[in-house]
Residue frames relative to the residue before (quaternion, step in Angstrom):
aa qw qx qy qz dx dy dz
M 1.0000 0.0000 0.0000 0.0000 0.00 0.00 0.00
S 0.3914 -0.7329 0.5127 0.2165 3.59 -0.89 0.97
Q 0.3896 -0.6917 0.5585 0.2406 3.51 -1.14 0.72
I 0.2632 -0.7580 0.5785 0.1466 3.58 -0.98 0.86
D 0.0715 -0.7731 0.6302 0.0097 3.55 -0.85 1.08
E 0.0630 -0.7979 0.5988 0.0283 3.55 -1.05 0.70
S 0.0024 0.7614 -0.6483 -0.0062 3.53 -1.10 0.78
K 0.3194 -0.7503 0.5519 0.1748 3.56 -1.27 0.25
V 0.1916 -0.7045 0.6666 0.1503 3.50 -1.28 0.57
R 0.0730 -0.8105 0.5811 -0.0100 3.58 -0.64 1.18
R 0.0732 0.7631 -0.6397 0.0558 3.51 -1.05 0.85
W 0.2960 -0.7337 0.5837 0.1826 3.55 -1.23 0.52
D 0.3854 -0.7002 0.5470 0.2487 3.56 -1.15 0.65
Q 0.7293 -0.4471 0.2966 0.4245 3.58 -1.32 0.04
H 0.6626 0.4812 -0.3024 0.4878 3.61 1.26 -0.24
G 0.5707 -0.6295 0.3603 0.3850 3.57 1.29 0.13
R 0.4881 0.6519 -0.4460 0.3713 3.61 1.24 0.23
E 0.3828 -0.7203 0.5379 0.2128 3.53 -1.01 0.90
H 0.0781 -0.7559 0.6490 0.0368 3.55 -1.12 0.82
V 0.1046 -0.8101 0.5768 0.0099 3.56 -0.90 0.96
V 0.0810 -0.7363 0.6691 0.0609 3.53 -1.11 0.84
R 0.2611 -0.7669 0.5710 0.1326 3.55 -0.82 1.04
V 0.1777 -0.7457 0.6350 0.0950 3.54 -1.04 0.89
Q 0.0536 -0.8136 0.5786 -0.0208 3.55 -0.49 1.22
R 0.1226 -0.7984 0.5885 0.0345 3.55 -0.91 0.97
T 0.0003 0.7474 -0.6639 0.0246 3.51 -0.97 1.00
G 0.7933 -0.0743 0.0072 0.6042 3.58 -0.19 1.25
V 0.7749 -0.2647 0.2215 0.5295 3.58 -0.67 -1.10
Q 0.5507 0.6077 -0.3881 0.4205 3.60 1.30 -0.16
R 0.0470 -0.7768 0.6274 0.0285 3.56 -1.03 0.84
T 0.0903 -0.7715 0.6292 0.0278 3.53 -1.03 0.88
I 0.1394 -0.7709 0.6151 0.0891 3.55 -1.00 0.85
E 0.0037 -0.8045 0.5914 -0.0549 3.55 -0.94 0.97
C 0.3352 -0.7517 0.5432 0.1660 3.54 -0.89 1.06
D 0.4029 -0.7184 0.5201 0.2261 3.58 -0.83 1.03
T 0.6411 0.5580 -0.3227 0.4165 3.59 1.11 -0.64
C 0.8482 0.1474 -0.0347 0.5075 3.59 0.69 -1.07
G 0.5216 -0.6668 0.4046 0.3459 3.60 1.22 -0.10
W 0.3679 0.7288 -0.4924 0.3019 3.60 1.28 0.06
R 0.0148 -0.8094 0.5845 -0.0550 3.55 -0.92 0.95
K 0.0829 0.8003 -0.5866 0.0925 3.55 -0.98 0.84
G 0.4047 -0.6579 0.5724 0.2752 3.52 -1.17 0.62
A 0.0098 0.8033 -0.5943 0.0383 3.57 -0.95 0.80
Q 0.2241 -0.7982 0.5471 0.1160 3.54 -0.39 1.21
F 0.7967 0.2029 -0.0932 0.5616 3.58 1.02 -0.82
L 0.8738 0.0537 -0.0638 0.4790 3.56 -1.11 0.80
P 0.0787 0.8420 -0.5315 0.0492 3.64 0.77 0.89
W 0.6411 0.5301 -0.3395 0.4390 3.61 1.03 -0.69
L 0.6271 0.5200 -0.3283 0.4782 3.57 1.08 -0.71
K 0.6535 0.4991 -0.3090 0.4778 3.60 0.97 -0.82
A 0.6180 0.5316 -0.3375 0.4707 3.58 1.08 -0.68
E 0.6530 0.5043 -0.3075 0.4741 3.59 0.95 -0.88
E 0.6425 0.5221 -0.3208 0.4600 3.60 0.98 -0.83
H 0.6422 0.5152 -0.3278 0.4634 3.60 0.95 -0.84
L 0.6654 0.5067 -0.3116 0.4511 3.59 0.85 -0.92
A 0.6751 0.4904 -0.2983 0.4634 3.59 0.95 -0.83
E 0.7294 0.4463 -0.2460 0.4563 3.59 0.85 -0.96
A 0.7656 0.3979 -0.2078 0.4608 3.58 0.77 -1.00
H 0.8212 0.2343 -0.0834 0.5136 3.59 1.00 -0.78
Q 0.3448 -0.7499 0.4839 0.2908 3.60 1.29 -0.07
A 0.3965 0.6984 -0.4780 0.3558 3.54 1.12 0.80
T 0.1129 0.8396 -0.5134 0.1367 3.55 -0.18 1.31
V 0.5581 0.6046 -0.4023 0.4014 3.61 1.22 -0.14
D 0.2790 -0.7738 0.5555 0.1219 3.54 -0.62 1.22
P 0.4352 -0.7208 0.4666 0.2707 3.63 -0.67 1.02
A 0.6440 0.5128 -0.3315 0.4608 3.59 1.14 -0.47
G 0.6911 0.4519 -0.2621 0.4995 3.57 1.28 -0.35
A 0.8496 -0.1051 0.1175 0.5033 3.52 -0.87 -1.05
E 0.5637 -0.5669 0.4859 0.3532 3.51 -1.35 0.40
P 0.5853 -0.5540 0.4310 0.4059 3.64 -1.11 0.46
S 0.4051 -0.7188 0.5101 0.2429 3.57 -0.91 0.91
R 0.1960 -0.7845 0.5803 0.0969 3.56 -1.10 0.70
């Protein structure tokens, strides 16, 4: 039986709204899914980078919670 691991990529847009993409791993398979719009994609390589790209392109969410505060 494969173990399922899940992590999240969180970014905020210029209006202070949080957007989350979940990266789920089952064995060597990785699936990324956006909580905001339901976008879903399989990603074998660099799933976190693809998640960040989706958030930036689709939602203009680029503020990293681990980095700077959202600008106002």
